[in-house]
FITOR-202454 format. One record per residue (C-alpha): x, y, z; residue number from 1. Coordinates in nm, 2 decimals, decimal comma. Layout:
residues N
X:X&Y:Y&Z:Z&nr:NUM
...
This chain:
residues 263
X:-4,26&Y:-0,85&Z:1,34&nr:1
X:-4,54&Y:-0,60&Z:1,38&nr:2
X:-4,86&Y:-0,74&Z:1,25&nr:3
X:-5,17&Y:-0,52&Z:1,25&nr:4
X:-5,52&Y:-0,68&Z:1,20&nr:5
X:-5,81&Y:-0,42&Z:1,12&nr:6
X:-6,15&Y:-0,54&Z:1,27&nr:7
X:-6,50&Y:-0,43&Z:1,24&nr:8
X:-6,77&Y:-0,49&Z:1,50&nr:9
X:-7,09&Y:-0,59&Z:1,32&nr:10
X:-7,45&Y:-0,66&Z:1,39&nr:11
X:-7,51&Y:-1,04&Z:1,41&nr:12
X:-7,68&Y:-1,05&Z:1,07&nr:13
X:-7,86&Y:-1,39&Z:1,18&nr:14
X:-8,10&Y:-1,16&Z:1,39&nr:15
X:-8,10&Y:-0,85&Z:1,18&nr:16
X:-8,41&Y:-0,69&Z:1,05&nr:17
X:-8,50&Y:-0,42&Z:0,82&nr:18
X:-8,75&Y:-0,14&Z:0,90&nr:19
X:-9,00&Y:-0,17&Z:0,60&nr:20
X:-9,09&Y:0,21&Z:0,63&nr:21
X:-8,72&Y:0,35&Z:0,63&nr:22
X:-8,54&Y:0,06&Z:0,45&nr:23
X:-8,28&Y:0,08&Z:0,74&nr:24
X:-8,13&Y:-0,19&Z:0,96&nr:25
X:-8,32&Y:-0,21&Z:1,31&nr:26
X:-8,00&Y:-0,23&Z:1,53&nr:27
X:-8,20&Y:-0,20&Z:1,88&nr:28
X:-8,16&Y:-0,52&Z:2,06&nr:29
X:-7,96&Y:-0,69&Z:1,80&nr:30
X:-7,61&Y:-0,83&Z:1,95&nr:31
X:-7,27&Y:-0,71&Z:1,79&nr:32
X:-7,00&Y:-0,95&Z:1,69&nr:33
X:-6,65&Y:-0,94&Z:1,56&nr:34
X:-6,68&Y:-0,97&Z:1,18&nr:35
X:-6,63&Y:-1,33&Z:1,07&nr:36
X:-6,33&Y:-1,28&Z:0,83&nr:37
X:-6,18&Y:-1,04&Z:1,05&nr:38
X:-6,16&Y:-1,29&Z:1,33&nr:39
X:-6,00&Y:-1,53&Z:1,09&nr:40
X:-5,73&Y:-1,26&Z:1,04&nr:41
X:-5,68&Y:-1,22&Z:1,40&nr:42
X:-5,61&Y:-1,60&Z:1,42&nr:43
X:-5,37&Y:-1,60&Z:1,14&nr:44
X:-5,20&Y:-1,31&Z:1,28&nr:45
X:-5,14&Y:-1,49&Z:1,63&nr:46
X:-5,02&Y:-1,82&Z:1,43&nr:47
X:-4,76&Y:-1,60&Z:1,25&nr:48
X:-4,68&Y:-1,42&Z:1,58&nr:49
X:-4,60&Y:-1,76&Z:1,74&nr:50
X:-4,41&Y:-1,88&Z:1,45&nr:51
X:-4,19&Y:-1,57&Z:1,39&nr:52
X:-4,24&Y:-1,37&Z:1,71&nr:53
X:-4,32&Y:-1,01&Z:1,74&nr:54
X:-4,65&Y:-0,83&Z:1,82&nr:55
X:-5,01&Y:-0,84&Z:1,70&nr:56
X:-5,22&Y:-0,52&Z:1,72&nr:57
X:-5,57&Y:-0,50&Z:1,66&nr:58
X:-5,74&Y:-0,15&Z:1,50&nr:59
X:-6,11&Y:-0,10&Z:1,48&nr:60
X:-6,29&Y:0,21&Z:1,33&nr:61
X:-6,63&Y:0,27&Z:1,53&nr:62
X:-6,84&Y:0,40&Z:1,80&nr:63
X:-6,73&Y:0,36&Z:2,16&nr:64
X:-6,89&Y:0,04&Z:2,21&nr:65
X:-6,65&Y:-0,12&Z:1,94&nr:66
X:-6,44&Y:-0,15&Z:2,27&nr:67
X:-6,60&Y:-0,48&Z:2,33&nr:68
X:-6,47&Y:-0,62&Z:2,01&nr:69
X:-6,14&Y:-0,50&Z:2,06&nr:70
X:-6,12&Y:-0,65&Z:2,41&nr:71
X:-6,25&Y:-0,97&Z:2,28&nr:72
X:-5,95&Y:-0,98&Z:2,02&nr:73
X:-5,71&Y:-0,89&Z:2,33&nr:74
X:-5,85&Y:-1,20&Z:2,52&nr:75
X:-5,78&Y:-1,41&Z:2,22&nr:76
X:-5,40&Y:-1,31&Z:2,24&nr:77
X:-5,34&Y:-0,99&Z:2,08&nr:78
X:-5,08&Y:-0,75&Z:2,25&nr:79
X:-5,25&Y:-0,39&Z:2,18&nr:80
X:-5,55&Y:-0,24&Z:2,06&nr:81
X:-5,64&Y:0,09&Z:1,89&nr:82
X:-6,00&Y:0,24&Z:1,86&nr:83
X:-6,03&Y:0,48&Z:1,56&nr:84
X:-6,33&Y:0,68&Z:1,69&nr:85
X:-6,47&Y:1,05&Z:1,62&nr:86
X:-6,79&Y:1,23&Z:1,54&nr:87
X:-6,64&Y:1,34&Z:1,21&nr:88
X:-6,57&Y:0,98&Z:1,09&nr:89
X:-6,95&Y:0,90&Z:1,13&nr:90
X:-7,16&Y:0,79&Z:0,82&nr:91
X:-6,80&Y:0,70&Z:0,63&nr:92
X:-6,85&Y:0,46&Z:0,32&nr:93
X:-6,57&Y:0,23&Z:0,20&nr:94
X:-6,37&Y:0,51&Z:0,03&nr:95
X:-6,36&Y:0,73&Z:0,34&nr:96
X:-6,32&Y:0,44&Z:0,60&nr:97
X:-6,00&Y:0,32&Z:0,41&nr:98
X:-5,85&Y:0,65&Z:0,40&nr:99
X:-5,91&Y:0,70&Z:0,80&nr:100
X:-5,78&Y:0,35&Z:0,87&nr:101
X:-5,47&Y:0,39&Z:0,65&nr:102
X:-5,40&Y:0,73&Z:0,82&nr:103
X:-5,44&Y:0,54&Z:1,16&nr:104
X:-5,20&Y:0,26&Z:1,03&nr:105
X:-4,93&Y:0,50&Z:0,95&nr:106
X:-4,95&Y:0,63&Z:1,34&nr:107
X:-4,94&Y:0,27&Z:1,47&nr:108
X:-4,67&Y:0,13&Z:1,22&nr:109
X:-4,68&Y:-0,22&Z:1,07&nr:110
X:-4,49&Y:-0,49&Z:0,91&nr:111
X:-4,77&Y:-0,70&Z:0,80&nr:112
X:-5,14&Y:-0,57&Z:0,77&nr:113
X:-5,43&Y:-0,82&Z:0,77&nr:114
X:-5,79&Y:-0,76&Z:0,70&nr:115
X:-6,09&Y:-0,98&Z:0,66&nr:116
X:-6,21&Y:-1,01&Z:0,30&nr:117
X:-6,55&Y:-0,84&Z:0,35&nr:118
X:-6,78&Y:-0,75&Z:0,63&nr:119
X:-7,10&Y:-0,94&Z:0,68&nr:120
X:-7,30&Y:-0,60&Z:0,71&nr:121
X:-7,17&Y:-0,46&Z:0,36&nr:122
X:-7,03&Y:-0,73&Z:0,18&nr:123
X:-6,82&Y:-0,49&Z:-0,05&nr:124
X:-6,47&Y:-0,63&Z:0,00&nr:125
X:-6,34&Y:-0,29&Z:-0,08&nr:126
X:-6,18&Y:-0,15&Z:0,24&nr:127
X:-5,88&Y:-0,40&Z:0,25&nr:128
X:-5,75&Y:-0,31&Z:-0,11&nr:129
X:-5,83&Y:0,05&Z:-0,08&nr:130
X:-5,60&Y:0,05&Z:0,24&nr:131
X:-5,34&Y:-0,10&Z:0,04&nr:132
X:-5,35&Y:0,14&Z:-0,22&nr:133
X:-5,37&Y:0,44&Z:0,01&nr:134
X:-5,04&Y:0,32&Z:0,19&nr:135
X:-4,90&Y:0,20&Z:-0,15&nr:136
X:-4,86&Y:-0,15&Z:-0,01&nr:137
X:-4,86&Y:-0,46&Z:-0,22&nr:138
X:-5,14&Y:-0,68&Z:-0,16&nr:139
X:-5,31&Y:-1,03&Z:-0,19&nr:140
X:-5,66&Y:-1,07&Z:-0,16&nr:141
X:-5,86&Y:-1,38&Z:-0,08&nr:142
X:-5,58&Y:-1,56&Z:0,11&nr:143
X:-5,68&Y:-1,90&Z:0,21&nr:144
X:-5,34&Y:-2,03&Z:0,33&nr:145
X:-5,00&Y:-1,90&Z:0,46&nr:146
X:-4,75&Y:-2,15&Z:0,30&nr:147
X:-4,42&Y:-1,99&Z:0,44&nr:148
X:-4,35&Y:-1,67&Z:0,63&nr:149
X:-4,03&Y:-1,49&Z:0,72&nr:150
X:-3,95&Y:-1,11&Z:0,84&nr:151
X:-3,87&Y:-1,03&Z:0,47&nr:152
X:-4,16&Y:-1,20&Z:0,28&nr:153
X:-4,48&Y:-1,44&Z:0,29&nr:154
X:-4,59&Y:-1,69&Z:0,05&nr:155
X:-4,96&Y:-1,74&Z:0,02&nr:156
X:-5,22&Y:-1,94&Z:-0,14&nr:157
X:-5,48&Y:-1,71&Z:-0,29&nr:158
X:-5,82&Y:-1,84&Z:-0,38&nr:159
X:-5,94&Y:-1,79&Z:-0,73&nr:160
X:-6,26&Y:-1,87&Z:-0,94&nr:161
X:-6,14&Y:-2,20&Z:-1,07&nr:162
X:-5,84&Y:-2,26&Z:-0,91&nr:163
X:-5,55&Y:-2,09&Z:-0,70&nr:164
X:-5,25&Y:-1,88&Z:-0,72&nr:165
X:-4,94&Y:-1,92&Z:-0,51&nr:166
X:-4,77&Y:-1,57&Z:-0,46&nr:167
X:-4,47&Y:-1,46&Z:-0,28&nr:168
X:-4,50&Y:-1,11&Z:-0,17&nr:169
X:-4,24&Y:-0,88&Z:0,02&nr:170
X:-4,31&Y:-0,72&Z:0,33&nr:171
X:-4,44&Y:-0,47&Z:0,43&nr:172
X:-4,77&Y:-0,59&Z:0,27&nr:173
X:-5,14&Y:-0,64&Z:0,31&nr:174
X:-5,35&Y:-0,96&Z:0,29&nr:175
X:-5,72&Y:-1,01&Z:0,31&nr:176
X:-5,83&Y:-1,33&Z:0,48&nr:177
X:-6,11&Y:-1,56&Z:0,38&nr:178
X:-6,29&Y:-1,83&Z:0,61&nr:179
X:-6,05&Y:-2,11&Z:0,51&nr:180
X:-5,73&Y:-1,95&Z:0,62&nr:181
X:-5,77&Y:-2,02&Z:0,98&nr:182
X:-6,01&Y:-2,15&Z:1,26&nr:183
X:-6,04&Y:-1,88&Z:1,53&nr:184
X:-5,94&Y:-1,99&Z:1,88&nr:185
X:-6,15&Y:-1,92&Z:2,21&nr:186
X:-6,08&Y:-1,66&Z:2,45&nr:187
X:-5,92&Y:-1,81&Z:2,77&nr:188
X:-6,03&Y:-1,70&Z:3,10&nr:189
X:-5,69&Y:-1,54&Z:3,18&nr:190
X:-5,72&Y:-1,36&Z:2,86&nr:191
X:-6,06&Y:-1,21&Z:2,93&nr:192
X:-5,93&Y:-1,08&Z:3,29&nr:193
X:-5,61&Y:-0,94&Z:3,11&nr:194
X:-5,81&Y:-0,79&Z:2,84&nr:195
X:-6,00&Y:-0,55&Z:3,08&nr:196
X:-5,69&Y:-0,46&Z:3,24&nr:197
X:-5,52&Y:-0,33&Z:2,92&nr:198
X:-5,58&Y:0,02&Z:2,79&nr:199
X:-5,76&Y:0,07&Z:2,47&nr:200
X:-5,58&Y:0,34&Z:2,29&nr:201
X:-5,80&Y:0,59&Z:2,10&nr:202
X:-5,72&Y:0,77&Z:1,80&nr:203
X:-5,96&Y:1,07&Z:1,70&nr:204
X:-5,99&Y:1,33&Z:1,45&nr:205
X:-5,71&Y:1,57&Z:1,60&nr:206
X:-5,46&Y:1,26&Z:1,60&nr:207
X:-5,52&Y:1,19&Z:1,22&nr:208
X:-5,61&Y:1,50&Z:1,06&nr:209
X:-5,27&Y:1,58&Z:0,91&nr:210
X:-5,27&Y:1,25&Z:0,74&nr:211
X:-5,65&Y:1,27&Z:0,62&nr:212
X:-5,81&Y:1,42&Z:0,31&nr:213
X:-6,06&Y:1,62&Z:0,50&nr:214
X:-6,31&Y:1,65&Z:0,22&nr:215
X:-6,34&Y:1,29&Z:0,19&nr:216
X:-6,42&Y:1,17&Z:0,54&nr:217
X:-6,75&Y:1,11&Z:0,70&nr:218
X:-7,10&Y:1,11&Z:0,55&nr:219
X:-7,04&Y:1,44&Z:0,35&nr:220
X:-6,71&Y:1,30&Z:0,20&nr:221
X:-6,85&Y:0,96&Z:0,10&nr:222
X:-6,92&Y:0,92&Z:-0,26&nr:223
X:-7,13&Y:0,61&Z:-0,20&nr:224
X:-7,51&Y:0,66&Z:-0,14&nr:225
X:-7,74&Y:0,36&Z:-0,04&nr:226
X:-8,04&Y:0,38&Z:-0,25&nr:227
X:-8,25&Y:0,11&Z:-0,09&nr:228
X:-8,23&Y:-0,18&Z:0,16&nr:229
X:-8,47&Y:-0,45&Z:0,16&nr:230
X:-8,52&Y:-0,82&Z:0,27&nr:231
X:-8,61&Y:-1,10&Z:0,02&nr:232
X:-8,98&Y:-1,16&Z:-0,01&nr:233
X:-9,12&Y:-1,46&Z:0,15&nr:234
X:-9,23&Y:-1,70&Z:-0,11&nr:235
X:-9,60&Y:-1,77&Z:-0,13&nr:236
X:-9,77&Y:-2,14&Z:-0,09&nr:237
X:-9,73&Y:-2,35&Z:-0,42&nr:238
X:-10,02&Y:-2,46&Z:-0,62&nr:239
X:-10,07&Y:-2,82&Z:-0,68&nr:240
X:-10,23&Y:-2,94&Z:-0,99&nr:241
X:-10,42&Y:-3,27&Z:-0,99&nr:242
X:-10,63&Y:-3,47&Z:-1,20&nr:243
X:-10,55&Y:-3,29&Z:-1,52&nr:244
X:-10,43&Y:-3,45&Z:-1,86&nr:245
X:-10,07&Y:-3,34&Z:-2,00&nr:246
X:-10,23&Y:-3,07&Z:-2,22&nr:247
X:-10,44&Y:-2,92&Z:-1,93&nr:248
X:-10,15&Y:-2,92&Z:-1,70&nr:249
X:-9,93&Y:-2,73&Z:-1,97&nr:250
X:-10,23&Y:-2,48&Z:-2,04&nr:251
X:-10,26&Y:-2,41&Z:-1,66&nr:252
X:-9,88&Y:-2,37&Z:-1,59&nr:253
X:-9,88&Y:-2,13&Z:-1,89&nr:254
X:-10,17&Y:-1,94&Z:-1,77&nr:255
X:-9,99&Y:-1,90&Z:-1,42&nr:256
X:-9,67&Y:-1,78&Z:-1,60&nr:257
X:-9,86&Y:-1,52&Z:-1,79&nr:258
X:-10,05&Y:-1,40&Z:-1,51&nr:259
X:-9,73&Y:-1,32&Z:-1,31&nr:260
X:-9,57&Y:-1,18&Z:-1,67&nr:261
X:-9,31&Y:-1,43&Z:-1,66&nr:262
X:-9,37&Y:-1,50&Z:-2,01&nr:263
């Protein structure tokens, strides 16, 4: 079985700050990591490889520095890695990104595609399902457990709002992973050394253009526009009301709420 995992290199949101003047992320000096749900997908793929045999390929779309994330995936045990990168792809939203990744997957080949549920720098949860639609693949999102897997089908437990679904789905198919699916393994020392001996294959615009909607890639081809980004305001110190009767306390609270236009 050929399992392909789509991953994204994202800024570590614990340390991300937003420029109050421009409303954009300040990325300078912020470390990059593999998106958490994507890393869970890598682990699930490696476990399936150990069970069924085959290979695990990782694909990432991004700038050249995404090479680091791909090598981390190789060090975890993946067999090969592809970087999808070109100036024409810059600024792509989820719709454009899914089209580009779908084109890349056609080049790479697959029996099973795994993506993370969503990226921590966007939280849209759109790219995985959109890839499945563009490849006309059956899909299951929010997968929290693979209960059975064969070359012909997989049986998965899908997280739902107030319960779960058990779904049997034929391969080739696409799954989106959530944190409960697996605990990612650590890189081994030998794996790290071997990861830097392997080639990261690059797929550029010229490699994929025949499979792309050329007017639907990059910033110009992205229908989504970010109106504003902002951080939550820090709450001010509270006011303690002491020595008041019940009626006085109620009046003081009502005055505060009216002053803030809450009532």
